[in-house]
TORKOLMAR-471125 format. One record per atom (N, C-alpha, C, CB): residue in one letter; atom name; z, y negated, x negated. Coordinates in nm, 2 decimals, padded with zeros to 4 digits. Last residue first. Glycine has a CB too. Example, Ala and Ser with C-alpha at 12.3 -4.5 7.8 and 13.67 -1.06 7.14 Angstrom:
BEGIN
+------+------+--------+--------+--------+
: code : site :      Z :      Y :      X :
+------+------+--------+--------+--------+
:    s :    N :  00.71 :  00.22 : -01.28 :
:    s :   CA :  00.71 :  00.11 : -01.37 :
:    s :    C :  00.79 :  00.00 : -01.29 :
:    s :   CB :  00.57 :  00.06 : -01.41 :
:    a :    N :  00.78 :  00.57 : -01.32 :
:    a :   CA :  00.78 :  00.45 : -01.23 :
:    a :    C :  00.78 :  00.33 : -01.32 :
:    a :   CB :  00.90 :  00.45 : -01.13 :
+------+------+--------+--------+--------+
END
This chain:
BEGIN
+------+------+--------+--------+--------+
: code : site :      Z :      Y :      X :
+------+------+--------+--------+--------+
:    s :    N :  07.13 : -11.88 : -00.43 :
:    s :   CA :  06.99 : -11.93 : -00.40 :
:    s :    C :  06.90 : -11.91 : -00.52 :
:    s :   CB :  06.99 : -12.07 : -00.35 :
:    g :    N :  07.39 : -11.82 : -00.48 :
:    g :   CA :  07.31 : -11.72 : -00.42 :
:    g :    C :  07.17 : -11.76 : -00.39 :
:    g :   CB :  07.37 : -11.67 : -00.30 :
:    r :    N :  07.54 : -12.13 : -00.43 :
:    r :   CA :  07.55 : -12.00 : -00.48 :
:    r :    C :  07.45 : -11.91 : -00.41 :
:    r :   CB :  07.69 : -11.94 : -00.47 :
:    q :    N :  07.34 : -12.43 : -00.46 :
:    q :   CA :  07.44 : -12.35 : -00.40 :
:    q :    C :  07.44 : -12.21 : -00.45 :
:    q :   CB :  07.41 : -12.34 : -00.25 :
:    d :    N :  07.17 : -12.58 : -00.63 :
:    d :   CA :  07.25 : -12.65 : -00.53 :
:    d :    C :  07.35 : -12.56 : -00.46 :
:    d :   CB :  07.15 : -12.70 : -00.42 :
:    r :    N :  07.19 : -12.51 : -00.99 :
:    r :   CA :  07.13 : -12.50 : -00.86 :
:    r :    C :  07.22 : -12.57 : -00.75 :
:    r :   CB :  07.11 : -12.35 : -00.82 :
:    p :    N :  07.12 : -12.61 : -01.33 :
:    p :   CA :  07.21 : -12.60 : -01.21 :
:    p :    C :  07.13 : -12.59 : -01.08 :
:    p :   CB :  07.30 : -12.72 : -01.21 :
:    s :    N :  06.89 : -12.39 : -01.52 :
:    s :   CA :  06.93 : -12.52 : -01.46 :
:    s :    C :  07.03 : -12.51 : -01.35 :
:    s :   CB :  06.81 : -12.60 : -01.42 :
:    p :    N :  07.03 : -12.11 : -01.70 :
:    p :   CA :  06.93 : -12.18 : -01.62 :
:    p :    C :  06.98 : -12.32 : -01.57 :
:    p :   CB :  06.90 : -12.09 : -01.50 :
:    s :    N :  07.08 : -11.98 : -01.97 :
:    s :   CA :  07.15 : -12.09 : -01.91 :
:    s :    C :  07.06 : -12.17 : -01.82 :
:    s :   CB :  07.22 : -12.18 : -02.02 :
:    t :    N :  07.13 : -11.67 : -02.13 :
:    t :   CA :  07.06 : -11.75 : -02.04 :
:    t :    C :  07.14 : -11.86 : -01.99 :
:    t :   CB :  07.00 : -11.67 : -01.92 :
:    y :    N :  07.28 : -11.59 : -02.36 :
:    y :   CA :  07.16 : -11.52 : -02.32 :
:    y :    C :  07.07 : -11.60 : -02.23 :
:    y :   CB :  07.20 : -11.39 : -02.25 :
:    l :    N :  07.45 : -11.69 : -02.63 :
:    l :   CA :  07.42 : -11.73 : -02.49 :
:    l :    C :  07.28 : -11.67 : -02.46 :
:    l :   CB :  07.41 : -11.89 : -02.49 :
:    l :    N :  07.65 : -11.48 : -02.81 :
:    l :   CA :  07.51 : -11.52 : -02.79 :
:    l :    C :  07.49 : -11.56 : -02.65 :
:    l :   CB :  07.42 : -11.41 : -02.84 :
:    c :    N :  07.90 : -11.45 : -03.04 :
:    c :   CA :  07.88 : -11.49 : -02.90 :
:    c :    C :  07.74 : -11.55 : -02.89 :
:    c :   CB :  07.98 : -11.59 : -02.85 :
:    g :    N :  08.01 : -11.32 : -03.26 :
:    g :   CA :  07.87 : -11.31 : -03.24 :
:    g :    C :  07.83 : -11.35 : -03.09 :
:    g :   CB :  07.82 : -11.18 : -03.27 :
:    k :    N :  08.33 : -11.18 : -03.14 :
:    k :   CA :  08.24 : -11.25 : -03.24 :
:    k :    C :  08.10 : -11.24 : -03.20 :
:    k :   CB :  08.27 : -11.20 : -03.38 :
:    h :    N :  08.66 : -11.19 : -02.99 :
:    h :   CA :  08.52 : -11.15 : -03.00 :
:    h :    C :  08.44 : -11.23 : -03.10 :
:    h :   CB :  08.45 : -11.15 : -02.86 :
:    r :    N :  08.90 : -11.31 : -03.02 :
:    r :   CA :  08.90 : -11.17 : -02.98 :
:    r :    C :  08.76 : -11.11 : -02.98 :
:    r :   CB :  08.96 : -11.15 : -02.84 :
:    p :    N :  08.89 : -11.58 : -03.07 :
:    p :   CA :  08.89 : -11.49 : -03.19 :
:    p :    C :  08.88 : -11.34 : -03.15 :
:    p :   CB :  09.00 : -11.51 : -03.28 :
:    d :    N :  08.69 : -11.80 : -02.89 :
:    d :   CA :  08.80 : -11.70 : -02.88 :
:    d :    C :  08.79 : -11.60 : -02.99 :
:    d :   CB :  08.80 : -11.63 : -02.74 :
:    q :    N :  08.48 : -11.97 : -02.87 :
:    q :   CA :  08.56 : -11.98 : -02.99 :
:    q :    C :  08.68 : -11.88 : -02.99 :
:    q :   CB :  08.62 : -12.12 : -02.99 :
:    s :    N :  08.36 : -11.91 : -02.63 :
:    s :   CA :  08.28 : -11.88 : -02.75 :
:    s :    C :  08.36 : -11.90 : -02.88 :
:    s :   CB :  08.16 : -11.98 : -02.75 :
:    v :    N :  08.56 : -12.00 : -02.45 :
:    v :   CA :  08.54 : -11.85 : -02.47 :
:    v :    C :  08.46 : -11.83 : -02.60 :
:    v :   CB :  08.46 : -11.79 : -02.35 :
:    k :    N :  08.51 : -12.28 : -02.46 :
:    k :   CA :  08.64 : -12.22 : -02.50 :
:    k :    C :  08.62 : -12.07 : -02.54 :
:    k :   CB :  08.74 : -12.24 : -02.39 :
:    d :    N :  08.25 : -12.30 : -02.37 :
:    d :   CA :  08.28 : -12.36 : -02.50 :
:    d :    C :  08.42 : -12.30 : -02.55 :
:    d :   CB :  08.30 : -12.51 : -02.49 :
:    f :    N :  08.28 : -12.18 : -02.12 :
:    f :   CA :  08.20 : -12.12 : -02.22 :
:    f :    C :  08.23 : -12.17 : -02.36 :
:    f :   CB :  08.05 : -12.13 : -02.19 :
:    l :    N :  08.44 : -12.38 : -01.99 :
:    l :   CA :  08.49 : -12.25 : -02.01 :
:    l :    C :  08.41 : -12.17 : -02.12 :
:    l :   CB :  08.49 : -12.17 : -01.88 :
:    s :    N :  08.26 : -12.60 : -01.99 :
:    s :   CA :  08.39 : -12.61 : -02.06 :
:    s :    C :  08.45 : -12.47 : -02.09 :
:    s :   CB :  08.48 : -12.69 : -01.97 :
:    q :    N :  08.06 : -12.49 : -01.83 :
:    q :   CA :  08.03 : -12.52 : -01.97 :
:    q :    C :  08.16 : -12.54 : -02.05 :
:    q :   CB :  07.95 : -12.66 : -01.97 :
:    v :    N :  08.20 : -12.46 : -01.59 :
:    v :   CA :  08.14 : -12.34 : -01.65 :
:    v :    C :  08.11 : -12.37 : -01.80 :
:    v :   CB :  08.00 : -12.30 : -01.58 :
:    e :    N :  08.27 : -12.73 : -01.53 :
:    e :   CA :  08.37 : -12.62 : -01.55 :
:    e :    C :  08.32 : -12.50 : -01.62 :
:    e :   CB :  08.42 : -12.58 : -01.41 :
:    s :    N :  08.02 : -12.85 : -01.51 :
:    s :   CA :  08.11 : -12.90 : -01.61 :
:    s :    C :  08.22 : -12.80 : -01.64 :
:    s :   CB :  08.17 : -13.03 : -01.57 :
:    p :    N :  07.89 : -12.70 : -01.29 :
:    p :   CA :  07.84 : -12.70 : -01.42 :
:    p :    C :  07.94 : -12.75 : -01.53 :
:    p :   CB :  07.73 : -12.80 : -01.43 :
:    p :    N :  08.09 : -12.48 : -01.09 :
:    p :   CA :  08.05 : -12.62 : -01.12 :
:    p :    C :  08.01 : -12.63 : -01.26 :
:    p :   CB :  08.17 : -12.71 : -01.09 :
:    g :    N :  07.96 : -12.14 : -01.14 :
:    g :   CA :  08.04 : -12.24 : -01.08 :
:    g :    C :  08.00 : -12.38 : -01.11 :
:    g :   CB :  08.19 : -12.22 : -01.13 :
:    e :    N :  07.96 : -11.84 : -01.30 :
:    e :   CA :  07.89 : -11.92 : -01.21 :
:    e :    C :  07.99 : -12.02 : -01.14 :
:    e :   CB :  07.82 : -11.83 : -01.10 :
:    l :    N :  07.90 : -11.61 : -01.57 :
:    l :   CA :  07.99 : -11.71 : -01.51 :
:    l :    C :  07.91 : -11.80 : -01.42 :
:    l :   CB :  08.06 : -11.80 : -01.62 :
:    i :    N :  07.90 : -11.30 : -01.70 :
:    i :   CA :  07.83 : -11.39 : -01.62 :
:    i :    C :  07.93 : -11.48 : -01.56 :
:    i :   CB :  07.74 : -11.32 : -01.51 :
:    q :    N :  07.93 : -11.13 : -02.01 :
:    q :   CA :  07.99 : -11.20 : -01.90 :
:    q :    C :  07.89 : -11.29 : -01.83 :
:    q :   CB :  08.11 : -11.28 : -01.95 :
:    m :    N :  07.98 : -10.85 : -02.20 :
:    m :   CA :  07.88 : -10.93 : -02.14 :
:    m :    C :  07.95 : -11.00 : -02.02 :
:    m :   CB :  07.76 : -10.84 : -02.09 :
:    f :    N :  08.09 : -10.71 : -02.51 :
:    f :   CA :  08.12 : -10.78 : -02.39 :
:    f :    C :  07.99 : -10.84 : -02.33 :
:    f :   CB :  08.22 : -10.89 : -02.41 :
:    s :    N :  08.14 : -10.40 : -02.69 :
:    s :   CA :  08.06 : -10.52 : -02.66 :
:    s :    C :  08.10 : -10.58 : -02.52 :
:    s :   CB :  07.91 : -10.48 : -02.65 :
:    g :    N :  08.27 : -10.16 : -02.73 :
:    g :   CA :  08.30 : -10.28 : -02.82 :
:    g :    C :  08.21 : -10.40 : -02.80 :
:    g :   CB :  08.28 : -10.23 : -02.96 :
:    n :    N :  08.19 : -10.00 : -02.52 :
:    n :   CA :  08.16 : -09.96 : -02.66 :
:    n :    C :  08.17 : -10.08 : -02.76 :
:    n :   CB :  08.03 : -09.90 : -02.68 :
:    s :    N :  08.20 : -10.25 : -02.29 :
:    s :   CA :  08.15 : -10.12 : -02.31 :
:    s :    C :  08.13 : -10.10 : -02.46 :
:    s :   CB :  08.03 : -10.08 : -02.23 :
:    h :    N :  08.28 : -10.47 : -02.03 :
:    h :   CA :  08.31 : -10.43 : -02.17 :
:    h :    C :  08.27 : -10.28 : -02.18 :
:    h :   CB :  08.46 : -10.45 : -02.20 :
:    l :    N :  08.20 : -10.75 : -01.83 :
:    l :   CA :  08.18 : -10.61 : -01.86 :
:    l :    C :  08.22 : -10.59 : -02.01 :
:    l :   CB :  08.03 : -10.57 : -01.84 :
:    l :    N :  08.28 : -10.97 : -01.58 :
:    l :   CA :  08.31 : -10.94 : -01.72 :
:    l :    C :  08.29 : -10.79 : -01.74 :
:    l :   CB :  08.45 : -10.99 : -01.76 :
:    v :    N :  08.14 : -11.20 : -01.35 :
:    v :   CA :  08.17 : -11.06 : -01.39 :
:    v :    C :  08.19 : -11.05 : -01.54 :
:    v :   CB :  08.05 : -10.97 : -01.33 :
:    g :    N :  08.23 : -11.47 : -01.13 :
:    g :   CA :  08.15 : -11.40 : -01.23 :
:    g :    C :  08.19 : -11.26 : -01.24 :
:    g :   CB :  08.15 : -11.47 : -01.36 :
:    t :    N :  08.32 : -11.81 : -01.05 :
:    t :   CA :  08.32 : -11.67 : -01.02 :
:    t :    C :  08.23 : -11.60 : -01.13 :
:    t :   CB :  08.26 : -11.64 : -00.88 :
:    i :    N :  08.52 : -12.10 : -01.04 :
:    i :   CA :  08.43 : -12.02 : -01.12 :
:    i :    C :  08.44 : -11.88 : -01.07 :
:    i :   CB :  08.46 : -12.03 : -01.27 :
:    g :    N :  08.70 : -12.29 : -00.96 :
:    g :   CA :  08.59 : -12.27 : -00.87 :
:    g :    C :  08.48 : -12.18 : -00.94 :
:    g :   CB :  08.53 : -12.40 : -00.83 :
:    r :    N :  08.94 : -12.31 : -01.09 :
:    r :   CA :  08.83 : -12.40 : -01.14 :
:    r :    C :  08.70 : -12.38 : -01.06 :
:    r :   CB :  08.80 : -12.37 : -01.28 :
:    k :    N :  09.10 : -12.12 : -00.98 :
:    k :   CA :  09.14 : -12.26 : -00.97 :
:    k :    C :  09.03 : -12.36 : -01.01 :
:    k :   CB :  09.26 : -12.28 : -01.06 :
:    e :    N :  08.96 : -11.89 : -01.06 :
:    e :   CA :  08.96 : -11.93 : -00.92 :
:    e :    C :  09.00 : -12.07 : -00.90 :
:    e :   CB :  09.06 : -11.83 : -00.85 :
:    n :    N :  09.01 : -11.89 : -01.34 :
:    n :   CA :  08.87 : -11.92 : -01.29 :
:    n :    C :  08.87 : -11.96 : -01.14 :
:    n :   CB :  08.78 : -11.80 : -01.31 :
:    r :    N :  09.28 : -11.81 : -01.35 :
:    r :   CA :  09.24 : -11.94 : -01.40 :
:    r :    C :  09.10 : -11.98 : -01.35 :
:    r :   CB :  09.23 : -11.94 : -01.56 :
:    q :    N :  09.27 : -11.55 : -01.23 :
:    q :   CA :  09.36 : -11.66 : -01.18 :
:    q :    C :  09.31 : -11.80 : -01.22 :
:    q :   CB :  09.50 : -11.63 : -01.23 :
:    r :    N :  09.08 : -11.42 : -01.39 :
:    r :   CA :  09.06 : -11.43 : -01.25 :
:    r :    C :  09.14 : -11.55 : -01.19 :
:    r :   CB :  09.09 : -11.30 : -01.17 :
:    s :    N :  09.21 : -11.42 : -01.64 :
:    s :   CA :  09.08 : -11.49 : -01.62 :
:    s :    C :  09.05 : -11.52 : -01.47 :
:    s :   CB :  08.96 : -11.42 : -01.68 :
:    g :    N :  09.42 : -11.25 : -01.60 :
:    g :   CA :  09.45 : -11.39 : -01.63 :
:    g :    C :  09.32 : -11.47 : -01.61 :
:    g :   CB :  09.49 : -11.40 : -01.78 :
:    s :    N :  09.28 : -11.01 : -01.55 :
:    s :   CA :  09.38 : -11.06 : -01.45 :
:    s :    C :  09.40 : -11.21 : -01.47 :
:    s :   CB :  09.51 : -10.99 : -01.45 :
:    l :    N :  09.14 : -10.97 : -01.79 :
:    l :   CA :  09.07 : -10.98 : -01.66 :
:    l :    C :  09.16 : -11.05 : -01.55 :
:    l :   CB :  09.02 : -10.85 : -01.61 :
:    i :    N :  09.34 : -10.94 : -01.97 :
:    i :   CA :  09.24 : -11.04 : -01.99 :
:    i :    C :  09.17 : -11.07 : -01.86 :
:    i :   CB :  09.13 : -11.00 : -02.10 :
:    g :    N :  09.47 : -10.71 : -01.87 :
:    g :   CA :  09.54 : -10.83 : -01.88 :
:    g :    C :  09.44 : -10.95 : -01.89 :
:    g :   CB :  09.63 : -10.83 : -02.00 :
:    a :    N :  09.27 : -10.52 : -01.90 :
:    a :   CA :  09.31 : -10.55 : -01.76 :
:    a :    C :  09.39 : -10.68 : -01.76 :
:    a :   CB :  09.41 : -10.44 : -01.71 :
:    l :    N :  09.25 : -10.51 : -02.17 :
:    l :   CA :  09.14 : -10.56 : -02.10 :
:    l :    C :  09.18 : -10.60 : -01.96 :
:    l :   CB :  09.02 : -10.45 : -02.09 :
:    s :    N :  09.50 : -10.40 : -02.23 :
:    s :   CA :  09.47 : -10.53 : -02.28 :
:    s :    C :  09.35 : -10.59 : -02.20 :
:    s :   CB :  09.43 : -10.52 : -02.43 :
:    e :    N :  09.48 : -10.15 : -02.11 :
:    e :   CA :  09.58 : -10.24 : -02.06 :
:    e :    C :  09.55 : -10.38 : -02.11 :
:    e :   CB :  09.72 : -10.19 : -02.11 :
:    d :    N :  09.27 : -10.02 : -02.26 :
:    d :   CA :  09.25 : -10.05 : -02.12 :
:    d :    C :  09.35 : -10.16 : -02.06 :
:    d :   CB :  09.26 : -09.93 : -02.03 :
:    r :    N :  09.25 : -10.17 : -02.58 :
:    r :   CA :  09.30 : -10.07 : -02.49 :
:    r :    C :  09.28 : -10.12 : -02.35 :
:    r :   CB :  09.46 : -10.04 : -02.52 :
:    f :    N :  09.00 : -10.26 : -02.80 :
:    f :   CA :  09.08 : -10.30 : -02.69 :
:    f :    C :  09.13 : -10.18 : -02.62 :
:    f :   CB :  09.01 : -10.40 : -02.60 :
:    k :    N :  08.93 : -10.32 : -03.15 :
:    k :   CA :  08.94 : -10.23 : -03.04 :
:    k :    C :  09.03 : -10.28 : -02.93 :
:    k :   CB :  08.97 : -10.09 : -03.08 :
:    r :    N :  08.80 : -10.64 : -03.24 :
:    r :   CA :  08.89 : -10.53 : -03.26 :
:    r :    C :  08.87 : -10.44 : -03.14 :
:    r :   CB :  09.03 : -10.58 : -03.28 :
:    s :    N :  08.61 : -10.82 : -03.16 :
:    s :   CA :  08.65 : -10.83 : -03.30 :
:    s :    C :  08.75 : -10.72 : -03.34 :
:    s :   CB :  08.71 : -10.96 : -03.33 :
:    a :    N :  08.33 : -10.73 : -02.96 :
:    a :   CA :  08.47 : -10.73 : -02.98 :
:    a :    C :  08.51 : -10.74 : -03.13 :
:    a :   CB :  08.54 : -10.61 : -02.91 :
:    s :    N :  08.04 : -10.93 : -02.94 :
:    s :   CA :  08.10 : -10.80 : -02.99 :
:    s :    C :  08.25 : -10.83 : -03.00 :
:    s :   CB :  08.04 : -10.76 : -03.13 :
:    s :    N :  07.86 : -11.06 : -02.65 :
:    s :   CA :  07.94 : -11.07 : -02.78 :
:    s :    C :  07.99 : -10.93 : -02.82 :
:    s :   CB :  08.05 : -11.17 : -02.76 :
:    i :    N :  07.66 : -11.25 : -02.43 :
:    i :   CA :  07.70 : -11.13 : -02.48 :
:    i :    C :  07.77 : -11.15 : -02.61 :
:    i :   CB :  07.58 : -11.03 : -02.50 :
:    y :    N :  07.64 : -11.45 : -02.13 :
:    y :   CA :  07.65 : -11.44 : -02.27 :
:    y :    C :  07.69 : -11.29 : -02.31 :
:    y :   CB :  07.75 : -11.53 : -02.33 :
:    c :    N :  07.52 : -11.67 : -01.88 :
:    c :   CA :  07.54 : -11.53 : -01.92 :
:    c :    C :  07.55 : -11.53 : -02.07 :
:    c :   CB :  07.43 : -11.43 : -01.87 :
:    l :    N :  07.56 : -11.89 : -01.60 :
:    l :   CA :  07.55 : -11.87 : -01.75 :
:    l :    C :  07.59 : -11.73 : -01.78 :
:    l :   CB :  07.65 : -11.97 : -01.82 :
:    l :    N :  07.48 : -12.11 : -01.35 :
:    l :   CA :  07.50 : -11.97 : -01.38 :
:    l :    C :  07.47 : -11.95 : -01.53 :
:    l :   CB :  07.40 : -11.88 : -01.30 :
:    l :    N :  07.62 : -12.38 : -01.19 :
:    l :   CA :  07.55 : -12.33 : -01.31 :
:    l :    C :  07.58 : -12.19 : -01.32 :
:    l :   CB :  07.59 : -12.41 : -01.43 :
:    i :    N :  07.58 : -12.58 : -00.89 :
:    i :   CA :  07.64 : -12.48 : -00.97 :
:    i :    C :  07.56 : -12.44 : -01.09 :
:    i :   CB :  07.68 : -12.35 : -00.88 :
:    e :    N :  07.64 : -12.84 : -00.66 :
:    e :   CA :  07.56 : -12.79 : -00.77 :
:    e :    C :  07.64 : -12.69 : -00.85 :
:    e :   CB :  07.52 : -12.91 : -00.86 :
:    m :    N :  07.67 : -12.83 : -00.31 :
:    m :   CA :  07.74 : -12.83 : -00.44 :
:    m :    C :  07.65 : -12.77 : -00.55 :
:    m :   CB :  07.87 : -12.75 : -00.42 :
+------+------+--------+--------+--------+
END
């Protein structure tokens, strides 16, 4: 199975409480699992960093949506390596 690993950074457009971040994370986990996407979401001092990994079309579609989300700004694609054949290789 071909997968794509993608990483981006952005700045929060407002302050987030822990409860809000937990809600974002919980919803994202459920939706991403259905799409075969895994990754990590970090938030610190008003900045986000996220790594997404999964089927190339799903990861690209999700990034396109995330990059337009008004909860953050200045979304910068940090790396987008070529698709690989399997996770962890």
